[in-house]
Residue, then its C-alpha position, 0 to 999 in steps of 0.5 A: m511507521l510503516e514507511n520506515e518497514l517498507g522503504r519510500a518508494r515501496y510506501l509511495l506506492l502503497l499510497m497510490i494504489v490507495g488513493t487510486w482504490q479510492i476513487l475506483k471502488q474496485a478491486k480488481l488487480e487489472i482495473l486497478a494497474e490500468a488506472l494507477p499512475i505509473p510511466i510504465l505499460f500495462e502488463s508491467r503495471r499488472k506484474k508489478l501490483k502483484r508482486f507488491l501486493k503479495l510482500e510478506i510486510l502487507n500481510i494483515e496480521k503485520i499491517w494491523f500490528l504496525c497500525l496499533k503499534e503507531m495508535l498506542k504511541q500516539q495515544e501515549r504522547f497524548t497522556 
């Protein structure tokens, strides 16, 4: 569901960001940009991350709505 909303490339970037955050356990943009496994310069990674995290679709209300919608769909399948 979220993959459809974001598109494949953005969804994969989101997965990389979440995975990196889980390993680092820090939320500083510079530290995350430094650790992100993307073969571009640090400053470009930092800018890419900053732009990505400001996307309207990543707004907390929209993310929760999509997650809740998906959970309800899965629950309907099992009933």
